N, C-alpha and C positions, 0 to 999 in steps of 0.2 A: 305350633300346636303340638302338644304331647299326645302320646297314645292314650293316656287317661282322659285328656280333653276330648279326643275323638270318641271314646267310649261314652263319656258323659253326654255329649251332644246326641249320640245315637239313642241313649236311654230317654232323653228328653223328647226327641222326635218320634220314637217308637210309640209312645203313648198316644200320639195324635193320628196314627195310621188306622184306617179301617181294614184294609186288605193286608193281613199279616202272614198269611199262609198261601200255598200254591205257587204256581210258576212265577208270579209277580210279587211274591211275598217278601218277608224280611230277609230271607237268605239272598234273594236277588239284590236287595238294597245293600246288604253288607258286601256282596261281590262288587257292586257298582262303586261303592266307597273305596274298596281295595284297588280297583283299577284306576279310579280317579286320582288317588294319591300317587300311583306309579306314573300316570300320564302327566300330572302337574309337575312332579319332580323331573321327569324327562324333558319337559318343555321349559324348565328353569323358571317356573313361576316363583317369585320371591315369597309370596305368602299363599300357602295351599288351602288355608281355612275356607275361603269362599267355595272352592271346588268340593271340599269335604262336605260342607253344609248343603251345597246344591245337590250332591249325590244322595245325601240322606233324604232331602226333600223331594227329589224329582218325581216320585210316584205317589206323593201324598194325596193326589186327586183321585186315585183309584177308589171306586165305591162312592164317590161324591159327584160323579158326572150327572148333569141334567141332560135331558133328551137332546141328542145331537151335539153334545159338548165333549171335547176330547178330555182325557185325564190330565193332560198338561194344562189346559185352560182351567179345569176344575181345581187343580193344585194351586195355580196362580191365584184364583179367586179365594181359595181357602187361606192362603198366606196373606193376602190383602185384608181379608176380614178378621184375621187374627194377628195382624201386623204388630200392634202394640205389645201384645204378650210375647210373641216370638222374637221380635226385634229387641225387646228389653232383656230377654234371656241371652241373646247372642252378643249383646254389647259387651259382656264380660270377656268375650274373645276378640275384642277390638274390631268388631264388624260395624262399619259406618252405615248410615241410612242409604247412602248412594250404592254401596256394595251390596247391601241387602236387596235393594231394588234390582240390581244386576242379577243376583242369585234367583230371585223369583221370576224374572223375565226368562232366565235360562230354563226354569221349571216349565214355564208356559210354552216355550218353543221346542223342548226336547223331543216331543213326539211328532214333529212335523216332517221328519224324514229328510232333512236338509243339513248339509254341512255348513259351517260358519267360520268366519275369521275371528270372531269374538272368542278370546281365549277361555274365559270361564265357561261360557256356553259350549264351546267346542270340547273342552275336557269332559264336561258332564255328558254331552251327547255321545262322545266316543266311549266313555266308561259304560254307559248303558248298552251301546252297540256291542261292546266286547263280551257282554254276558248273553248274547243271542244263542250261544251254544245250549242254553237251557231249553230251547225249542227244538227238541229232537236233533241235537247236534247241528243246527243251522250254521252254515258257513258265513263268516263276516266278510263282506265285500270291502276291500281297502279303499275303493273309490268313494265309499260313503262314510269315510272317517275324516275328521277335520284336522287332526294332528299327525305329524310324522311319528311321534312316540307311540300312539295307538296302533299305527300300521305295523310297527316293529313288535308289538305285543300280541298280535293275532294268534300266533302259534302257542304262546304261553297261555292266553285266554282259553284256547280250545282244550288245554290240558288242566286248567285250573279248577279246583273243587274247593269251595269255601265251606 
């Protein structure tokens, strides 16, 4: 995936977001994508595309939550209800239906507060966690990260401004 591909995917997904400003807005999404790319590279993932796409989609449920529903679940439901459109767009990046399902499952669980051994979900979870500094410089707990790469990036993330 080229830098241009990453930017094009971002533009496509940006138009589908409701919450674009504030602490969980687009700046946070871009920071999460940035961290996700670094984590995926550090974990030697052959194809980083699912991580990039998952990082872009991870908060798409914000502003779509029904009463008692998490934004992760709302994002999952949004992706399911728009699956044909989103999947057709992502096919040009060689995303299979199976990988798309893994991505949206990662969206669903990213806000559950649990580490995972699933590499795509773990990279997305960790990338989101690394941007916790946006909450009044909240410290990232390495015990709540899924990947060794993310644990090594904590100091960088605390200094990173996107």
